[in-house]
KOLDO-645853 format. One record per residue: residue in three letters; x, y, z of N, C-alpha, C in turn; residue number from 1; chain. Coordinates in nm, 3 decimals, decimal comma, padded with zeros to 5 digits. Atoms other than C-alpha are relative to their C-alpha. Last residue first. Layout:
! residues N
ATOM type    n.c1    n.c2    n.c3   ca.c1   ca.c2   ca.c3    c.c1    c.c2    c.c3 seq mol
ATOM  ALA       X       Y       Z       X       Y       Z       X       Y       Z NUM   A
...
This chain:
! residues 260
ATOM type    n.c1    n.c2    n.c3   ca.c1   ca.c2   ca.c3    c.c1    c.c2    c.c3 seq mol
ATOM  ASN  00,001 -00,003 -00,145  02,869 -00,592  07,635  00,000 -00,104  00,106 260   A
ATOM  ILE -00,104 -00,131 -00,074  03,030 -00,587  07,305 -00,008  00,051  00,105 259   A
ATOM  LEU  00,070 -00,041 -00,137  03,017 -00,979  07,271  00,030  00,165 -00,007 258   A
ATOM  PRO -00,065 -00,066 -00,110  03,148 -01,064  06,911 -00,099  00,095  00,091 257   A
ATOM  VAL  00,084 -00,144 -00,045  02,904 -01,296  06,695  00,109  00,059  00,119 256   A
ATOM  CYS -00,096 -00,053 -00,088  03,075 -01,587  06,479 -00,079  00,168  00,043 255   A
ATOM  SER  00,035 -00,112  00,001  02,785 -01,761  06,236  00,107  00,073  00,124 254   A
ATOM  ARG -00,082 -00,032 -00,140  02,775 -02,102  06,129  00,021  00,115  00,009 253   A
ATOM  VAL -00,105 -00,049  00,045  02,499 -02,210  05,853  00,073  00,083  00,110 252   A
ATOM  ALA -00,052 -00,062 -00,064  02,266 -02,490  05,886  00,115  00,074 -00,048 251   A
ATOM  ASN -00,181 -00,034  00,020  02,062 -02,633  05,605  00,040  00,111  00,155 250   A
ATOM  GLY -00,027  00,102 -00,098  01,670 -02,683  05,689  00,192 -00,024 -00,003 249   A
ATOM  SER -00,026  00,071  00,069  01,623 -02,483  05,364  00,023 -00,108  00,108 248   A
ATOM  PRO  00,145  00,071 -00,010  01,419 -02,247  05,608  00,065 -00,150 -00,071 247   A
ATOM  LEU  00,072 -00,055  00,113  01,808 -02,158  05,770 -00,174 -00,063 -00,065 246   A
ATOM  MET  00,100  00,086  00,074  01,893 -02,287  06,083 -00,042  00,076 -00,120 245   A
ATOM  ILE  00,073 -00,026  00,066  02,215 -02,059  06,232 -00,104 -00,102 -00,123 244   A
ATOM  ASP  00,061  00,028  00,120  02,458 -02,220  06,414 -00,087  00,029 -00,086 243   A
ATOM  LYS  00,122 -00,006  00,050  02,619 -01,980  06,671  00,018 -00,093 -00,115 242   A
ATOM  ILE  00,030  00,042  00,145  02,933 -01,906  06,768 -00,071 -00,106 -00,022 241   A
ATOM  VAL  00,064  00,111  00,003  02,988 -01,659  07,086 -00,023 -00,036 -00,174 240   A
ATOM  VAL  00,061  00,010  00,134  03,269 -01,402  07,094 -00,113 -00,149  00,029 239   A
ATOM  ASP  00,066  00,104 -00,003  03,470 -01,259  07,386 -00,117 -00,016 -00,107 238   A
ATOM  ILE  00,185 -00,016 -00,035  03,710 -01,061  07,338 -00,046 -00,084  00,006 237   A
ATOM  GLY  00,086 -00,030 -00,160  04,086 -01,063  07,325 -00,091  00,099  00,045 236   A
ATOM  TYR  00,028 -00,081  00,023  04,183 -01,127  06,946 -00,048  00,114  00,131 235   A
ATOM  ALA -00,062 -00,070  00,119  04,384 -01,416  06,938 -00,052  00,169  00,004 234   A
ATOM  ALA -00,162 -00,045 -00,023  04,320 -01,584  07,255  00,090  00,127 -00,071 233   A
ATOM  ARG -00,009 -00,117 -00,116  03,918 -01,462  07,208  00,176 -00,021  00,043 232   A
ATOM  LEU -00,048 -00,128  00,042  03,987 -01,624  06,871 -00,048  00,101  00,113 231   A
ATOM  HIS -00,149 -00,013  00,132  04,120 -01,953  06,941 -00,051  00,150  00,019 230   A
ATOM  ASN -00,080 -00,018 -00,084  03,838 -02,004  07,267  00,125  00,065 -00,093 229   A
ATOM  GLU -00,022 -00,163 -00,123  03,578 -01,892  07,095  00,088  00,016  00,031 228   A
ATOM  THR  00,075  00,081 -00,106  03,652 -02,153  06,772 -00,076  00,127  00,128 227   A
ATOM  VAL  00,083 -00,075 -00,013  03,755 -02,096  06,429 -00,097  00,005  00,146 226   A
ATOM  VAL -00,062 -00,094 -00,061  04,025 -02,320  06,439 -00,078  00,130 -00,005 225   A
ATOM  GLU -00,072  00,004 -00,085  03,833 -02,645  06,397  00,079  00,102  00,080 224   A
ATOM  ASP  00,090  00,041 -00,092  03,538 -02,571  06,201  00,108 -00,019  00,154 223   A
ATOM  ALA  00,046 -00,119 -00,090  03,740 -02,362  05,997 -00,068 -00,079  00,085 222   A
ATOM  GLU  00,129 -00,052  00,040  03,960 -02,652  05,934 -00,060  00,092  00,046 221   A
ATOM  GLY  00,070  00,111  00,025  04,335 -02,660  06,056 -00,139  00,048 -00,097 220   A
ATOM  TYR  00,041  00,040  00,182  04,603 -02,440  06,102 -00,085 -00,120  00,045 219   A
ATOM  VAL  00,032  00,102  00,008  04,695 -02,213  06,485 -00,072 -00,020 -00,178 218   A
ATOM  PHE  00,105  00,022  00,117  04,939 -01,997  06,508 -00,042 -00,084  00,022 217   A
ATOM  ARG  00,121  00,071 -00,016  05,142 -01,832  06,794 -00,083 -00,006 -00,144 216   A
ATOM  ASN  00,005  00,103  00,106  05,422 -01,576  06,692 -00,093 -00,153  00,057 215   A
ATOM  ASN -00,123  00,059 -00,031  05,399 -01,362  07,016  00,042 -00,157 -00,063 214   A
ATOM  ARG -00,098 -00,103 -00,067  05,053 -01,235  06,910  00,080 -00,116  00,063 213   A
ATOM  GLN  00,030 -00,014 -00,142  04,795 -01,522  06,721  00,162  00,097  00,053 212   A
ATOM  LEU -00,107  00,030 -00,050  04,766 -01,639  06,356  00,008  00,160  00,092 211   A
ATOM  LEU  00,054 -00,122 -00,102  04,453 -01,784  06,284  00,148  00,043  00,049 210   A
ATOM  VAL -00,120 -00,005 -00,066  04,522 -02,029  05,951 -00,018  00,150  00,102 209   A
ATOM  VAL -00,012 -00,163 -00,110  04,265 -02,125  05,855  00,072 -00,021  00,057 208   A
ATOM  LYS -00,095 -00,016 -00,158  04,145 -02,416  05,592  00,016  00,132  00,074 207   A
ATOM  GLY -00,105  00,033  00,053  03,809 -02,448  05,358  00,084 -00,020  00,141 206   A
ATOM  PRO -00,064  00,090 -00,069  03,473 -02,290  05,381  00,122 -00,081 -00,039 205   A
ATOM  CYS -00,113  00,048  00,113  03,439 -01,968  05,225  00,080 -00,140  00,096 204   A
ATOM  GLN  00,130 -00,063  00,104  03,106 -01,823  05,413  00,148 -00,097 -00,116 203   A
ATOM  PHE  00,079  00,091  00,044  03,294 -02,032  05,673 -00,089  00,042 -00,093 202   A
ATOM  ALA -00,045  00,133  00,023  03,594 -01,882  05,677 -00,108 -00,047  00,027 201   A
ATOM  HIS -00,013  00,049  00,087  03,440 -01,546  05,608  00,046 -00,135 -00,007 200   A
ATOM  ASN  00,095  00,071  00,033  03,285 -01,523  05,963  00,015 -00,052 -00,165 199   A
ATOM  PRO  00,013  00,178 -00,019  03,614 -01,486  06,112 -00,116 -00,059 -00,086 198   A
ATOM  PHE  00,132  00,013 -00,033  03,627 -01,126  05,954 -00,011 -00,187  00,002 197   A
ATOM  HIS  00,007 -00,045 -00,133  03,947 -00,925  05,936 -00,111 -00,089  00,038 196   A
ATOM  THR  00,088 -00,106 -00,016  04,070 -01,123  05,616 -00,016  00,040  00,084 195   A
ATOM  THR  00,024 -00,012 -00,125  04,361 -01,293  05,426 -00,142  00,084 -00,027 194   A
ATOM  MET  00,040 -00,117 -00,007  04,291 -01,515  05,128  00,035  00,085  00,162 193   A
ATOM  VAL -00,057 -00,056 -00,119  04,469 -01,769  04,986 -00,015  00,127  00,025 192   A
ATOM  ILE  00,004 -00,145 -00,135  04,322 -01,944  04,737  00,050  00,016  00,100 191   A
ATOM  GLY -00,038  00,012 -00,153  04,391 -02,274  04,487 -00,008  00,152  00,061 190   A
ATOM  LEU -00,114 -00,142 -00,074  04,206 -02,216  04,172  00,036 -00,058  00,181 189   A
ATOM  GLY -00,130  00,019 -00,012  04,042 -02,518  04,036  00,072  00,075  00,051 188   A
ATOM  ARG -00,045 -00,013  00,145  03,689 -02,397  03,919  00,147 -00,076 -00,043 187   A
ATOM  GLU  00,050  00,139  00,068  03,521 -02,478  04,230  00,064  00,004 -00,135 186   A
ATOM  ALA -00,039  00,143 -00,081  03,779 -02,247  04,409 -00,086 -00,151 -00,073 185   A
ATOM  LEU -00,146  00,056  00,037  03,692 -02,004  04,178  00,076 -00,112  00,030 184   A
ATOM  ARG  00,037  00,076  00,162  03,307 -02,040  04,217  00,155 -00,018 -00,020 183   A
ATOM  ASN  00,000  00,153 -00,015  03,427 -01,978  04,624 -00,037 -00,067 -00,149 182   A
ATOM  VAL -00,122  00,110 -00,080  03,609 -01,700  04,542 -00,006 -00,092 -00,008 181   A
ATOM  GLN -00,118  00,080  00,129  03,329 -01,574  04,328  00,137 -00,016  00,081 180   A
ATOM  LYS  00,087  00,075  00,093  03,033 -01,557  04,593  00,135 -00,079 -00,098 179   A
ATOM  LEU -00,017  00,153 -00,078  03,317 -01,416  04,839 -00,086 -00,073 -00,034 178   A
ATOM  VAL -00,156  00,026 -00,041  03,324 -01,083  04,624  00,036 -00,152  00,036 177   A
ATOM  LYS  00,001  00,049  00,131  02,900 -01,068  04,567  00,185 -00,052  00,011 176   A
ATOM  VAL  00,034  00,153  00,023  02,903 -01,091  04,944  00,021 -00,030 -00,097 175   A
ATOM  GLN -00,067  00,093 -00,077  03,121 -00,807  05,028 -00,058 -00,162 -00,064 174   A
ATOM  ASN -00,080  00,013  00,094  02,933 -00,609  04,751  00,157 -00,104  00,054 173   A
ATOM  GLY  00,065  00,062  00,144  02,617 -00,614  04,911  00,110 -00,012 -00,057 172   A
ATOM  PHE  00,021  00,177 -00,077  02,760 -00,590  05,308 -00,023 -00,047 -00,123 171   A
ATOM  ASP  00,093  00,018 -00,091  02,968 -00,248  05,146 -00,038 -00,167  00,050 170   A
ATOM  LEU  00,141 -00,004  00,059  03,352 -00,272  05,082 -00,081  00,034  00,068 169   A
ATOM  ASN  00,025 -00,154  00,059  03,683 -00,110  05,224 -00,191 -00,039 -00,084 168   A
ATOM  SER -00,066 -00,175 -00,066  03,843 -00,423  05,256 -00,072  00,123 -00,049 167   A
ATOM  THR  00,127 -00,117 -00,031  03,648 -00,723  05,101  00,012  00,157  00,076 166   A
ATOM  PRO  00,097 -00,012  00,125  03,923 -00,903  04,899 -00,102  00,073  00,019 165   A
ATOM  GLU  00,133 -00,073 -00,055  04,171 -00,859  05,221 -00,098  00,051 -00,143 164   A
ATOM  ASP  00,010 -00,097 -00,115  04,465 -00,942  05,014 -00,129  00,053  00,056 163   A
ATOM  MET  00,099 -00,145 -00,047  04,379 -01,197  04,795  00,038  00,046  00,156 162   A
ATOM  VAL -00,070 -00,021 -00,094  04,673 -01,487  04,646 -00,091  00,139  00,053 161   A
ATOM  LEU  00,041 -00,148  00,024  04,508 -01,681  04,358  00,071  00,016  00,143 160   A
ATOM  ILE  00,001 -00,019 -00,109  04,758 -02,042  04,276 -00,078  00,162  00,024 159   A
ATOM  ASP  00,023  00,095 -00,067  04,761 -02,165  03,960 -00,067 -00,013  00,153 158   A
ATOM  PRO -00,090  00,103 -00,056  04,744 -01,890  03,750 -00,035 -00,100  00,094 157   A
ATOM  LYS  00,073  00,151 -00,004  04,598 -01,791  03,419  00,153 -00,071  00,130 156   A
ATOM  GLN -00,152  00,109  00,002  04,830 -01,456  03,472 -00,056 -00,145 -00,051 155   A
ATOM  THR -00,061  00,031  00,148  04,466 -01,335  03,304  00,100 -00,019 -00,005 154   A
ATOM  LEU  00,026  00,091  00,092  04,324 -01,404  03,632  00,015 -00,024 -00,143 153   A
ATOM  ALA -00,048  00,085 -00,086  04,477 -01,155  03,841 -00,020 -00,139 -00,129 152   A
ATOM  ARG -00,110  00,015  00,027  04,338 -00,905  03,616  00,079 -00,079  00,048 151   A
ATOM  ALA -00,008  00,058  00,162  03,972 -01,035  03,661  00,184  00,000 -00,057 150   A
ATOM  ILE  00,013  00,160  00,023  04,044 -01,047  04,025  00,033 -00,015 -00,157 149   A
ATOM  LEU -00,105  00,040  00,012  04,106 -00,673  03,986 -00,004 -00,145  00,046 148   A
ATOM  VAL -00,107 -00,003  00,086  03,835 -00,643  03,817  00,117  00,019 -00,034 147   A
ATOM  MET  00,015  00,103  00,143  03,600 -00,740  04,064  00,113 -00,044 -00,151 146   A
ATOM  GLN -00,070  00,113 -00,091  03,772 -00,507  04,335 -00,015 -00,148 -00,105 145   A
ATOM  ARG -00,124 -00,009 -00,016  03,683 -00,230  04,109  00,107 -00,123  00,082 144   A
ATOM  GLU  00,018  00,010  00,104  03,293 -00,327  04,072  00,210  00,023 -00,013 143   A
ATOM  GLY -00,013  00,155  00,029  03,312 -00,344  04,458  00,036 -00,005 -00,160 142   A
ATOM  GLY -00,121  00,094 -00,070  03,478  00,012  04,471 -00,046 -00,113 -00,047 141   A
ATOM  SER  00,050  00,029 -00,118  03,244  00,156  04,214  00,106 -00,059  00,091 140   A
ATOM  ILE  00,113  00,107 -00,025  03,327  00,257  03,879  00,030 -00,034  00,135 139   A
ATOM  GLU  00,095 -00,070  00,059  03,508  00,636  03,728 -00,114 -00,121  00,086 138   A
ATOM  THR  00,049 -00,090 -00,149  03,864  00,506  03,851 -00,163  00,069  00,012 137   A
ATOM  TYR -00,004  00,044 -00,177  03,854  00,234  03,629 -00,057  00,081  00,146 136   A
ATOM  ILE -00,103 -00,065 -00,044  03,705  00,449  03,304 -00,001 -00,105  00,127 135   A
ATOM  ARG -00,002 -00,125 -00,129  03,467  00,211  03,168  00,090  00,026  00,052 134   A
ATOM  ASP -00,083 -00,139 -00,028  03,535  00,002  02,873 -00,048  00,124  00,027 133   A
ATOM  ARG -00,129 -00,031  00,094  03,500 -00,336  02,963  00,091  00,164 -00,040 132   A
ATOM  LEU -00,123 -00,090 -00,085  03,265 -00,304  03,285  00,099  00,035 -00,149 131   A
ATOM  TYR  00,023 -00,222  00,017  02,996 -00,423  03,083  00,051  00,074  00,044 130   A
ATOM  SER -00,064 -00,023  00,151  03,221 -00,767  03,074 -00,075  00,132 -00,040 129   A
ATOM  ILE -00,018 -00,140  00,047  03,140 -00,767  03,443  00,036  00,030 -00,135 128   A
ATOM  GLY  00,107 -00,058  00,010  03,012 -01,148  03,493  00,009  00,149  00,007 127   A
ATOM  LEU  00,071  00,012 -00,141  03,319 -01,317  03,651 -00,140  00,107 -00,005 126   A
ATOM  SER  00,019  00,085 -00,046  03,373 -01,512  03,357 -00,006  00,032  00,120 125   A
ATOM  ASP  00,167  00,071  00,034  03,267 -01,264  03,114  00,004 -00,072  00,118 124   A
ATOM  LEU  00,126 -00,111 -00,033  03,559 -01,019  03,269 -00,092 -00,076 -00,006 123   A
ATOM  ALA -00,022 -00,039 -00,158  03,859 -01,302  03,248 -00,145  00,077  00,066 122   A
ATOM  GLU  00,063  00,135 -00,067  03,715 -01,414  02,916  00,026  00,041  00,137 121   A
ATOM  ASP  00,140  00,004 -00,002  03,757 -01,063  02,768 -00,054 -00,087  00,108 120   A
ATOM  ALA  00,041 -00,107 -00,133  04,129 -01,050  02,961 -00,154  00,017 -00,019 119   A
ATOM  ILE -00,026  00,054 -00,127  04,207 -01,391  02,736 -00,048  00,126  00,105 118   A
ATOM  LYS  00,032  00,074 -00,006  04,146 -01,235  02,457 -00,107 -00,078  00,127 117   A
ATOM  VAL  00,170 -00,082 -00,026  04,239 -00,913  02,469 -00,065 -00,128  00,043 116   A
ATOM  ASP  00,009 -00,053 -00,176  04,591 -01,164  02,546 -00,144  00,090  00,041 115   A
ATOM  LYS -00,003  00,111 -00,053  04,553 -01,345  02,215 -00,034  00,057  00,159 114   A
ATOM  GLY  00,136  00,029  00,054  04,487 -01,085  01,975 -00,019 -00,022  00,133 113   A
ATOM  SER  00,094  00,108  00,103  04,821 -00,953  02,127 -00,115 -00,003 -00,005 112   A
ATOM  PRO  00,103  00,115 -00,048  04,953 -00,739  02,447 -00,064 -00,017 -00,178 111   A
ATOM  SER  00,196 -00,063 -00,002  05,229 -00,528  02,325 -00,079 -00,122  00,004 110   A
ATOM  SER  00,088  00,035  00,066  05,622 -00,639  02,387 -00,191  00,047  00,041 109   A
ATOM  LEU  00,012 -00,093  00,093  05,929 -00,468  02,430 -00,134 -00,078 -00,014 108   A
ATOM  ALA -00,042 -00,124 -00,053  06,057 -00,724  02,749 -00,070  00,141 -00,099 107   A
ATOM  GLY -00,180 -00,063  00,030  05,865 -00,971  02,624  00,005  00,120  00,090 106   A
ATOM  LEU -00,076 -00,037  00,073  05,499 -01,125  02,759  00,161  00,082 -00,025 105   A
ATOM  HIS -00,010  00,108  00,060  05,335 -01,381  03,017  00,092  00,065 -00,189 104   A
ATOM  ALA -00,040  00,130 -00,045  05,396 -01,182  03,310  00,050 -00,098 -00,158 103   A
ATOM  VAL -00,069 -00,045 -00,030  05,226 -00,874  03,180  00,131 -00,126  00,009 102   A
ATOM  ARG -00,049  00,097  00,096  04,916 -01,052  03,124  00,151  00,058 -00,069 101   A
ATOM  GLY -00,035  00,146 -00,085  04,775 -00,930  03,440  00,068 -00,083 -00,112 100   A
ATOM  MET -00,122 -00,026 -00,090  04,806 -00,566  03,285  00,065 -00,138  00,049  99   A
ATOM  LEU -00,086  00,028  00,110  04,527 -00,638  03,048  00,168 -00,046  00,072  98   A
ATOM  VAL -00,001  00,166  00,038  04,283 -00,650  03,294  00,120  00,013 -00,078  97   A
ATOM  VAL -00,074  00,039 -00,153  04,377 -00,286  03,419 -00,007 -00,136 -00,014  96   A
ATOM  ASP -00,189 -00,010 -00,035  04,394 -00,212  03,032  00,039 -00,024  00,123  95   A
ATOM  ILE -00,060  00,159  00,112  04,020 -00,398  02,970  00,141  00,014 -00,003  94   A
ATOM  VAL -00,032  00,090 -00,070  03,920 -00,105  03,258  00,057 -00,157 -00,077  93   A
ATOM  SER  00,114  00,058 -00,008  03,993  00,182  03,108  00,008 -00,115  00,035  92   A
ATOM  PHE -00,016  00,103  00,078  04,295  00,358  03,264 -00,124 -00,053 -00,060  91   A
ATOM  PRO  00,103  00,078  00,023  04,249  00,675  03,430  00,036 -00,111 -00,147  90   A
ATOM  PHE -00,014 -00,054  00,140  04,642  00,750  03,536 -00,180 -00,090 -00,049  89   A
ATOM  PRO -00,019 -00,174 -00,010  04,727  00,773  03,931 -00,057  00,015 -00,142  88   A
ATOM  PRO -00,110 -00,012  00,042  04,565  00,415  04,021 -00,023  00,118 -00,051  87   A
ATOM  THR  00,003 -00,106  00,138  04,320  00,392  04,253  00,134  00,026 -00,090  86   A
ATOM  HIS -00,086 -00,128  00,016  04,332  00,099  04,473 -00,092  00,090 -00,083  85   A
ATOM  ALA  00,050 -00,067  00,093  04,131 -00,198  04,613  00,117  00,116  00,026  84   A
ATOM  GLN  00,137 -00,093 -00,043  04,333 -00,419  04,838 -00,019  00,088 -00,125  83   A
ATOM  PRO -00,067 -00,112 -00,111  04,580 -00,663  04,623 -00,164  00,097  00,012  82   A
ATOM  VAL  00,156 -00,045  00,017  04,434 -00,978  04,411  00,038  00,084  00,118  81   A
ATOM  TYR -00,035 -00,094 -00,071  04,815 -01,154  04,299 -00,141  00,100 -00,017  80   A
ATOM  GLY  00,048 -00,124  00,017  04,833 -01,474  04,082 -00,032  00,118  00,115  79   A
ATOM  ILE  00,000 -00,059 -00,116  05,094 -01,733  04,150 -00,086  00,161 -00,025  78   A
ATOM  ALA  00,095  00,122 -00,063  05,191 -01,953  03,857 -00,076  00,062  00,155  77   A
ATOM  GLY  00,061  00,111  00,090  05,298 -01,704  03,562 -00,111 -00,090  00,104  76   A
ATOM  ALA  00,127 -00,071  00,074  05,371 -01,445  03,828 -00,079 -00,074 -00,065  75   A
ATOM  LEU  00,077  00,050 -00,116  05,656 -01,725  03,992 -00,168  00,044 -00,034  74   A
ATOM  LYS  00,025  00,129  00,043  05,777 -01,742  03,616 -00,075 -00,030  00,125  73   A
ATOM  LYS  00,102 -00,011  00,122  05,818 -01,338  03,615 -00,080 -00,160 -00,006  72   A
ATOM  ARG  00,169 -00,051 -00,033  05,968 -01,318  03,920 -00,092 -00,029 -00,114  71   A
ATOM  SER  00,022 -00,109  00,053  06,223 -01,574  03,842 -00,143  00,079  00,022  70   A
ATOM  TRP  00,105 -00,070  00,167  06,231 -01,894  03,978  00,049  00,148  00,062  69   A
ATOM  SER -00,082 -00,048  00,159  06,505 -02,004  04,209 -00,072  00,035 -00,093  68   A
ATOM  ARG -00,108 -00,091 -00,095  06,375 -01,951  04,609  00,104  00,049 -00,149  67   A
ATOM  VAL  00,026 -00,146  00,082  06,036 -02,085  04,445  00,104  00,073  00,013  66   A
ATOM  ASP -00,022 -00,137 -00,063  06,151 -02,453  04,551 -00,014  00,141 -00,050  65   A
ATOM  GLN -00,109 -00,026  00,078  05,989 -02,696  04,359  00,038  00,128  00,108  64   A
ATOM  GLY -00,090  00,075 -00,054  05,757 -02,977  04,556  00,139  00,079 -00,052  63   A
ATOM  ASP -00,023  00,167  00,122  05,420 -02,906  04,310  00,160 -00,021  00,042  62   A
ATOM  LEU  00,155  00,043  00,128  05,486 -02,542  04,424  00,045 -00,087 -00,044  61   A
ATOM  LEU  00,003  00,084  00,113  05,708 -02,502  04,720 -00,128  00,000 -00,061  60   A
ATOM  ILE  00,099 -00,048  00,066  05,848 -02,213  04,993 -00,022 -00,048 -00,134  59   A
ATOM  GLU  00,029  00,047  00,179  06,094 -02,340  05,189 -00,140  00,024 -00,036  58   A
ATOM  GLY  00,155  00,155  00,036  06,208 -02,264  05,572 -00,027 -00,037 -00,140  57   A
ATOM  ASP -00,016  00,130 -00,005  06,422 -01,936  05,654 -00,150 -00,081 -00,020  56   A
ATOM  ILE -00,105  00,021 -00,136  06,457 -01,570  05,617  00,077 -00,160 -00,005  55   A
ATOM  LEU  00,046  00,116 -00,065  06,259 -01,551  05,263  00,163 -00,016  00,074  54   A
ATOM  LYS -00,131  00,146 -00,020  06,374 -01,257  05,113 -00,081 -00,106  00,113  53   A
ATOM  LEU -00,095  00,036 -00,114  06,066 -01,000  05,021  00,081 -00,127  00,010  52   A
ATOM  PHE -00,007 -00,158 -00,052  05,854 -00,924  04,753  00,090 -00,005  00,069  51   A
ATOM  GLY -00,164 -00,017  00,021  05,875 -01,312  04,655  00,074  00,183  00,033  50   A
ATOM  LEU -00,015 -00,078  00,163  05,515 -01,332  04,604  00,132  00,037 -00,064  49   A
ATOM  MET  00,047  00,091  00,060  05,509 -01,592  04,943  00,019  00,077 -00,156  48   A
ATOM  THR -00,080  00,119  00,008  05,711 -01,349  05,098 -00,034 -00,090 -00,058  47   A
ATOM  LYS -00,089 -00,058  00,095  05,503 -01,045  05,030  00,099 -00,091  00,012  46   A
ATOM  PHE  00,050  00,042  00,164  05,199 -01,280  05,148  00,132  00,089 -00,046  45   A
ATOM  LEU  00,018  00,137  00,082  05,374 -01,385  05,504 -00,030  00,058 -00,147  44   A
ATOM  THR -00,141  00,000  00,014  05,469 -00,942  05,569 -00,039 -00,160 -00,043  43   A
ATOM  THR -00,092 -00,084  00,083  05,118 -00,880  05,520  00,116 -00,064 -00,040  42   A
ATOM  LYS  00,098  00,033  00,159  04,964 -01,136  05,760  00,019  00,042 -00,090  41   A
ATOM  GLY -00,035  00,022  00,145  05,222 -01,034  06,021 -00,058 -00,062 -00,136  40   A
ATOM  VAL -00,079  00,109 -00,020  05,101 -01,015  06,344  00,087 -00,025 -00,121  39   A
ATOM  GLY -00,153 -00,017 -00,031  05,073 -00,617  06,321 -00,014 -00,138  00,065  38   A
ATOM  ASN -00,110 -00,085  00,086  04,671 -00,614  06,285  00,112 -00,039  00,062  37   A
ATOM  PRO  00,043 -00,115 -00,056  04,436 -00,923  06,457  00,134  00,095 -00,077  36   A
ATOM  GLY -00,078 -00,073 -00,118  04,454 -01,258  06,270  00,022  00,124  00,030  35   A
ATOM  LEU  00,006 -00,081 -00,075  04,330 -01,467  05,996  00,065  00,083  00,108  34   A
ATOM  LEU -00,070 -00,087 -00,095  04,430 -01,616  05,682 -00,006  00,120  00,100  33   A
ATOM  SER  00,014 -00,087 -00,044  04,187 -01,830  05,483  00,136  00,071  00,112  32   A
ATOM  LEU -00,056 -00,045 -00,133  04,284 -02,101  05,288 -00,014  00,166  00,038  31   A
ATOM  ILE  00,033 -00,158 -00,047  04,019 -02,187  05,002  00,104  00,000  00,137  30   A
ATOM  GLU -00,005 -00,033 -00,117  04,149 -02,516  04,773 -00,072  00,128  00,113  29   A
ATOM  GLY  00,171 -00,004 -00,043  04,032 -02,618  04,445 -00,051  00,022  00,181  28   A
ATOM  SER  00,081 -00,038  00,089  04,425 -02,661  04,370 -00,188  00,007  00,035  27   A
ATOM  ASN -00,022  00,035  00,118  04,602 -02,721  04,739 -00,115  00,075 -00,153  26   A
ATOM  VAL  00,133 -00,004  00,067  04,676 -02,525  04,982  00,015 -00,044 -00,113  25   A
ATOM  GLU -00,022 -00,001  00,117  04,940 -02,563  05,278 -00,135  00,007 -00,104  24   A
ATOM  MET  00,129  00,000  00,032  05,048 -02,440  05,603  00,004 -00,038 -00,172  23   A
ATOM  SER  00,025  00,116  00,048  05,349 -02,427  05,858 -00,157  00,004 -00,050  22   A
ATOM  ILE  00,140  00,006  00,063  05,493 -02,105  05,996 -00,011 -00,114 -00,124  21   A
ATOM  GLY  00,064  00,165 -00,015  05,789 -02,176  06,228 -00,122 -00,003 -00,065  20   A
ATOM  SER -00,084  00,108  00,027  05,849 -01,765  06,233 -00,010 -00,153  00,029  19   A
ATOM  LEU  00,057  00,127 -00,011  05,700 -01,468  06,173  00,144 -00,108  00,001  18   A
ATOM  VAL  00,134 -00,060 -00,012  05,816 -01,105  06,216 -00,093 -00,122  00,017  17   A
ATOM  VAL  00,114  00,092  00,005  06,191 -01,151  06,213 -00,130  00,012  00,028  16   A
ATOM  LYS  00,126 -00,025 -00,083  06,401 -00,864  06,168 -00,103 -00,142 -00,006  15   A
ATOM  SER -00,005  00,088 -00,103  06,755 -00,931  05,996 -00,137 -00,030  00,080  14   A
ATOM  GLY -00,150  00,000 -00,042  06,630 -00,792  05,680  00,013 -00,095  00,106  13   A
ATOM  TYR -00,040 -00,103  00,095  06,220 -00,748  05,685  00,130  00,023  00,041  12   A
ATOM  GLY  00,041 -00,192 -00,045  06,022 -01,017  05,790  00,117  00,058 -00,083  11   A
ATOM  CYS -00,007 -00,085  00,091  06,008 -01,416  05,740 -00,034  00,116  00,046  10   A
ATOM  SER -00,032 -00,108 -00,076  06,062 -01,751  05,880 -00,046  00,109 -00,139   9   A
ATOM  VAL -00,007 -00,144  00,017  05,871 -02,036  05,711  00,035  00,073  00,119   8   A
ATOM  ASN -00,111 -00,019 -00,097  05,867 -02,421  05,838  00,053  00,126  00,016   7   A
ATOM  LYS -00,059  00,150 -00,158  05,702 -02,534  05,525  00,109  00,095  00,112   6   A
ATOM  ILE -00,096 -00,112 -00,090  05,507 -02,279  05,360  00,030 -00,114  00,106   5   A
ATOM  GLU  00,008  00,005 -00,154  05,314 -02,521  05,089  00,108  00,091  00,051   4   A
ATOM  LEU -00,059 -00,130 -00,076  05,128 -02,430  04,774  00,041 -00,096  00,114   3   A
ATOM  LYS -00,016 -00,029 -00,146  05,014 -02,745  04,569  00,074  00,144  00,027   2   A
ATOM  MET -00,063 -00,072 -00,082  04,909 -02,753  04,227 -00,033  00,034  00,141   1   A
């Protein structure tokens, strides 16, 4: 499956927030979306998911224009992982995960045994089956984020869109979520994720879109896009990018902001 964003303009009503944006992600690839607050990352996500009407350009899945697709058909192809949230009711974890099957159910249908099996498989694939019967509002932030990923996986999507999947997580839980992102890509999912941390583009290697102000953007491989000059232009700060040698002999690239 290939998701293509071709010369897209998006925004709210007649107000254009982004214009001329182009990028693509294939099955098994990760596309990281970086940029300062207010440049249109969330607007682009909402347009990709059909929440906002496309102003201009094309959004294609395997060459098909998704503007003609129903919301249900689109949900069957693109899964969505929002930032961690707290629902108004104390649902069990398995019930939250089962909500991902809505795109495959009829208007008045209830989840079947098959749907429950798919939900259990999603929990198991993420190593969180132990949470199955826990109350969602009573588990940790990191665990909630994993449950939201499991919910999206039950949609059986080809592309997974993740809105700041490590938002509000501690250092350890951030690493756990990023490991799962890499594993999901290895299993063949195409992943598009927004993040505020340039290092995530190195830790989840693939393509990167760096949105800058004044509707400018840079698109390409992580090493080409996440550079000192590009980050300085986007965020208005000085940074240093270094390769850190590990005991194994491999190098890990890291971005360090200069405070002083």
